[in-house]
N, C-alpha and C positions, 0 to 999 in steps of 0.2 A: 388423668392428663397425659397426653403423648407428645406434645410438642409445646414450645414457648408461645406460639400464637394463641392456643387454646388457654393457656395460663393468663396470658395478657387480656384477652376478652373476658374471661371471667372475673379478673381484678377490676377492669373497667366497669363491668356491670354492677359489681358490688360496690363499688365507688359513687356510680350514678344513683344507685339505691339509697345510699348515705345522704347524698345531696338533695334529693327528693324528699327523705323523711325530714330533714332539718327544714326544708322549705314549708313543708306542712305543719310542723311544730311552731316555726315564727309566725305563720299566717294565723295560727290559732291565739297568739298573744294579743291580748286587748291593747288597742292604742288610742282608745277616746273616741274613735269612729265606729259605727255599727257596720259589722261586716258577718256575712252569714258564716263564715269560716269559725267565729267564735263558738257556735252552737251546733253546728251540723255534725260533729263527730260524737255528739254527747250520746251515751248508751242509754236507752229507755226500755224498761221492761214492759213490752208490748205483747200481751196475751200470752204470757209465760216464756217468751223468747226475747234476748237482748237484741235490740234493734237500733240501728243509728238513726239520729232524730231526722237526718236528711232522707232516710227512706220511708217515713211515716208521715211526713209533713212538708208542705211548701214553706220555705224560709225566704223573707224578703227584707229588704231595707228602704222602706219608703222614705225615711228622713235620715240625715245624717247622724243622729243620736237615737235611733229606733230601729229594733228588729222586730219584725211580726212574723209569727209561727202561726200557718194555718194547717191543723191536723187533717188527714183526709179522714180520719174517723173522729167525729167530734167526741165521742164516749173516751177518748185517750187523754184529753185536755189535762185532768189531774196528774195522771202519771208523768206526762211531759214537763208538768211545773215542778214536779217532785224532783224528777231527774236533773232539771237545770238547777235547782236549789242544791242538790247533792253534788252537783259537779264543782262546785266551790270556786267558780271563776269571778267572783265579786260583783255578780249582777242578780237583781231580783225581779222575776218574772211576774206580769199582772195577767191573770186569767178574767176573762170577760163573759165567759160561758160559750163564746164561738171561737175565739182564736186568743192566742197569747201574745201580749205586748211585753217586750224587753228593752227598757229604757236604759241607755248607755250614759252613767255619770262622768263628769269631767274627771281626768286623773290628776291627782295631786302631784307635786314634783317628788315627794318621797316614793310614791307609788310607781312613777316613770322610772326613778333609779332602779328600784326592785325589778321593774320588768326588762330593763336593760341588764341586770345581773343574771335573770333568767335566761334570757337570750343567750348572754355568753356562755353560760353553764352548758346549755343545749347545743350550742356550736362547738364547745370543746369536746363534749362527748362525742359528737360524729366526726371531729377531727381524729380523735382517739381510734374511732372505728375504721376511719380510712386508712390509718396508719397501721392497724392490725391487718387489714386487707393486703397491705404493701409488704409486710413481714411475712404472712403466709404465702404470697406469690413468690417472694425471694426465696423462702425455703423450698418451694416446688421447683422453682427454675435449678437451684443448686442440686436437688435431688436428681432432677433429670439429667443434670451435666454428670453427676456421680454415677448414674445408671448408664452412661453413654448414649442418651437418646437425643441430646443436642451437644453441639460442640463447645468448647470454652468460649470461643467469640461470640456464639449466639446467646450463651448465657449472660456476657458481659453486656451485651446490646440490649438484651432483654430486661436486665437490672436497671440500665439506665432509662429504659422506656417506662416500666414501672415507677421509677422516681419521678418523671416528667409528669405521669398520670396523678401521682399523689400531689405534686405541687399544684397542678392545675385544678383538682378538686378542692384543695384545702384553700387556694386562692379564691376559689367560687363561694365558698363557704364564709370566707373572711369579707368578702362583697356583699353577701346577704346579711350578715350580721351588721355591718357597717349601714346598710339601707335601713334595717330595721330600728337600729339606734336612732338614727336621723328621724324615722316616722315616729318612734315613742316619744322623744324629747321636743318634737315639735308642738308648740301650745296651740 
């Protein structure tokens, strides 16, 4: 890195990736409603190679409490069924020989609270990741100033900018967590 702008752009990119990762993780949390995101990233052993379920099957939600998985290759039904069971996401698939139906049961109050805790832990992990990105960016900026590649004023302005980026991304994560908690606790 040769300039403070490069450091800021790299930090923002990494922070955006943390937010995107959190968004995917929260989408995969079950809320009592059927959603393809519950199963689309499950890894299936498809002819000796690990493939994501969404790559080898159509996934749809014809009803609010039902996911229907229609594999492109009907001979893979058994392995898809096993992969869903092995994923341990609290749902049991039903194989009818042509497609797999996954009924989504109603969530108990205790299970809802557990899901909120999981969402909170996942969010905190990503907050920590964003703070680590901030620390790395700050260290880089300080070393650039120490090596006389940027001025002290540039360093101070850039450190403020990194803090603003951190605050913005953590605020986004908090909003995502709050929305997920509301969604999970809604009966």
